[in-house]
C-alpha positions as CSV (number, residue, x, y, z in Angstrom):
1,X,121.8,121.7,125.9
2,X,121.7,118.7,124.0
3,X,124.1,116.0,123.4
4,X,124.6,113.6,120.6
5,X,125.6,110.2,121.4
6,X,126.8,107.6,118.6
7,X,127.2,103.5,119.2
8,X,127.7,100.7,116.7
9,X,131.4,101.6,115.6
10,X,133.8,98.7,115.6
11,X,135.7,96.3,113.4
12,X,134.4,94.9,110.4
13,X,135.5,92.7,107.3
14,X,135.4,94.0,103.7
15,X,132.1,92.4,102.2
16,X,130.1,93.2,106.2
17,X,127.5,96.0,107.5
18,X,127.9,97.8,110.6
19,X,124.5,99.8,112.1
20,X,125.6,103.4,113.5
21,X,122.8,105.1,116.3
22,X,123.1,108.4,117.2
23,X,120.9,109.1,120.1
24,X,120.1,112.9,121.0
25,X,119.2,113.8,124.7
26,X,118.7,116.8,126.6
27,X,116.3,119.5,127.5
28,X,113.5,120.3,124.9
29,X,114.6,120.2,121.7
30,X,113.2,119.6,118.1
31,X,115.8,117.6,115.7
32,X,115.5,119.0,112.1
33,X,117.8,117.5,110.0
34,X,120.7,115.1,111.0
35,X,124.2,114.0,108.9
36,X,126.9,111.4,109.2
37,X,130.3,112.7,108.2
38,X,133.2,110.7,108.1
39,X,137.2,111.7,108.6
40,X,140.1,109.0,107.5
41,X,143.6,109.5,108.7
42,X,145.4,112.5,106.7
43,X,142.1,113.0,105.1
44,X,139.3,116.1,105.4
45,X,136.2,115.1,107.0
46,X,133.8,114.4,104.4
47,X,129.7,114.2,104.1
48,X,128.8,110.7,103.7
49,X,125.2,111.1,104.2
50,X,122.2,113.5,105.6
51,X,118.1,113.5,106.0
52,X,115.8,116.7,105.8
53,X,113.3,117.3,108.0
54,X,110.9,115.6,105.9
55,X,112.9,112.9,105.0
56,X,114.5,113.5,102.1
57,X,117.9,111.7,101.7
58,X,121.3,112.3,100.1
59,X,124.5,110.6,99.8
60,X,127.6,111.0,99.0
61,X,129.0,109.5,95.5
62,X,131.4,106.8,97.5
63,X,128.3,105.1,99.6
64,X,125.5,105.1,97.5
65,X,123.6,102.0,97.4
66,X,125.7,100.5,100.4
67,X,125.0,103.1,102.9
68,X,121.4,104.1,104.3
69,X,120.6,106.8,106.2
70,X,117.5,106.6,108.0
71,X,115.8,108.1,111.4
72,X,113.2,107.4,114.4
73,X,111.8,110.9,115.2
74,X,109.9,109.3,118.4
75,X,113.5,107.9,119.9
76,X,115.3,111.1,118.5
77,X,117.9,108.6,117.0
78,X,119.6,108.6,113.6
79,X,120.9,105.5,112.0
80,X,123.2,104.9,109.1
81,X,123.0,101.5,108.0
82,X,126.7,100.7,106.3
83,X,126.6,97.5,103.5
84,X,129.1,96.2,101.6
85,X,131.8,97.8,103.3
86,X,135.1,98.3,101.6
87,X,138.4,99.5,103.8
88,X,138.4,103.0,102.1
89,X,135.2,103.1,104.9
90,X,137.5,103.0,107.8
91,X,137.4,106.5,109.4
92,X,136.1,107.8,112.2
93,X,132.0,108.5,111.7
94,X,130.1,111.9,113.3
95,X,126.0,112.1,113.6
96,X,125.0,115.9,113.0
97,X,121.7,117.2,113.9
98,X,120.4,120.5,113.7
99,X,118.3,120.9,116.6
100,X,116.1,123.6,118.3
101,X,116.4,124.6,121.4
102,X,114.1,127.6,122.6
103,X,114.5,130.0,119.6
104,X,118.2,129.1,119.6
105,X,118.9,126.9,116.0
106,X,121.9,125.2,116.3
107,X,124.2,122.1,115.1
108,X,125.6,119.6,117.3
109,X,128.2,117.1,117.0
110,X,128.6,113.7,118.4
111,X,131.9,112.4,120.2
112,X,132.5,110.1,117.0
113,X,132.9,106.7,116.8
114,X,135.4,104.5,115.1
115,X,134.7,102.2,111.5
116,X,137.7,99.8,110.7
117,X,137.0,97.7,107.7
118,X,139.9,95.1,107.4
119,X,140.9,93.6,103.8
């Protein structure tokens, strides 16, 4: 079994920065793609950013130019650098990864980390 553990959330003032990390651990596995979703109170969960197996990235329009997704394959870790944060970025952020273990390709989710941006 594989686990994803996020870290790096917290409280920051508007205009500030945070860097989220997502570490995968478990038995032998291969990470294909990774992504970050978020869910604000009373709103649907939305995809914020994604990174493909070859490193191509995509972003929600609301975070383009402010957020950067990356990964360190050697460490089985993904990152979300968030700059110029706005109060509307406040949400629980979830890491996701499409992971191959043996012959099974499956999507995994982390437990979430709270990001709160004060005005």
